C-alpha positions in Angstrom: 185.3 74.4 159.7 187.5 77.1 157.5 185.5 76.4 154.4 182.1 76.9 156.5 183.7 80.3 157.9 184.7 81.2 154.1 181.0 80.6 153.1 179.7 82.7 155.8 182.1 85.6 155.1 181.3 85.1 151.7 177.5 85.4 152.1 177.8 88.2 154.6 180.2 90.1 151.8 177.3 89.2 149.1 175.0 90.6 151.2 176.6 93.7 152.2 177.5 94.3 148.4 173.7 93.3 147.5 172.5 95.9 149.9 175.2 98.6 148.5 174.0 98.0 145.3 170.5 97.9 146.1 170.7 101.5 147.8 172.9 102.6 145.3 170.0 101.7 142.6 167.3 103.1 144.6 169.5 106.6 144.9 170.0 106.8 141.2 166.4 106.0 140.6 165.4 108.9 142.8 167.9 111.2 140.8 166.4 110.2 137.5 163.1 110.8 139.0 164.2 114.1 140.3 166.0 114.7 136.9 162.9 113.9 135.1 160.7 116.0 137.2 163.0 119.0 136.3 163.1 118.6 132.7 159.3 118.0 132.5 158.9 121.4 134.4 161.8 123.1 132.3 160.0 122.1 129.2 156.8 123.6 130.3 158.3 126.8 131.2 160.3 126.7 127.8 156.8 126.1 126.2 155.3 128.6 128.3 158.1 131.4 127.5 158.0 130.7 123.6 154.1 131.0 123.3 154.4 134.4 125.6 157.3 135.3 122.8 155.1 134.4 120.1 152.2 136.5 121.6 154.1 139.6 122.3 155.5 139.5 118.7 151.4 139.3 117.2 150.6 142.5 119.6 151.8 145.1 117.3 150.9 143.5 114.4 147.0 142.6 115.6 146.7 145.9 117.6 146.0 148.2 114.9 142.6 146.4 113.8 141.3 146.2 116.9 138.8 148.7 117.2 138.5 148.3 121.2 141.7 148.6 123.7 143.0 146.0 125.7 141.7 147.9 128.9 138.3 147.9 127.0 138.5 143.9 126.7 139.9 143.8 130.3 136.7 145.6 131.4 134.3 143.4 129.5 135.8 140.5 130.9 135.3 141.4 134.5 132.1 142.3 134.0 131.1 138.7 132.7 133.6 137.0 135.5 134.6 137.9 139.0 138.1 137.7 139.7 141.4 138.8 139.2 143.1 138.8 135.5 146.3 137.0 135.1 147.1 138.2 131.7 145.4 139.2 128.9 146.4 139.5 125.2 145.3 140.0 121.5 144.9 136.9 119.4 143.6 135.7 116.0 142.5 132.1 115.4 142.5 130.1 111.9 139.1 131.7 111.1 141.2 134.9 111.2 138.9 136.3 114.1 140.6 138.8 115.7 139.9 138.7 119.6 141.1 139.4 123.4 142.1 136.3 125.6 141.6 137.5 129.0 142.9 134.6 131.4 141.2 134.7 134.9 142.0 132.3 137.7 140.0 129.6 137.0 138.5 130.9 133.5 139.5 132.3 129.9 137.1 134.8 128.9 137.0 135.7 124.9 136.0 139.3 123.8 135.4 140.3 120.4 138.1 142.8 119.3 135.6 144.7 117.1 132.9 145.3 119.5 133.5 144.6 122.9 131.1 141.6 123.0 132.0 138.5 125.2 132.1 135.4 122.5 132.6 132.8 125.0 133.9 131.9 128.6 136.0 128.5 129.1 136.7 126.6 132.3 139.6 124.3 132.7 137.3 121.4 132.5 135.8 122.4 128.9 137.3 121.6 125.6 138.8 124.7 124.1 136.5 127.0 122.2 139.2 129.3 120.7 139.3 127.7 117.4 135.7 127.7 117.1 135.4 131.6 117.8 133.8 133.8 115.1 134.0 137.4 115.8 132.7 140.4 114.3 136.2 141.7 113.1 138.3 139.7 110.6 141.9 140.0 110.1 142.8 141.1 106.7 144.1 138.3 104.0 147.0 140.6 103.3 148.5 140.0 106.8 150.2 137.0 106.8 149.7 134.6 109.8 151.3 131.3 110.3 149.3 128.7 112.6 151.0 126.0 114.4 149.1 122.5 114.3 
């Protein structure tokens, strides 16, 4: 009888410990999942901030070569696509084509920095057209620009 009682107590103890361990593992897993989500969001914010800083550094370098202003590029984009502009900036691609990138809610409008013509409109579902843009205005070879792969 004593041995049966010990086995029952041991079984209850094992069940209680097992339940506690399962709960601890589940809680730890939830913490890890939350941590991974935070790190993912944080990395995206860091990448986004880094990208924005890089673009801000390019503005004073590229702007003097543009023949239209940012405001004119925004007006051209709004004539092409209805909506609100989220952000806009001057940019250059590997072809050394100088253009404005005007980001709307669901689309990106590329405007030629030389003549204000629309170079293309990109939606989220499309493959990026930015690398293939050919504008009327090329950045001079004397201006050194380093592109990331």
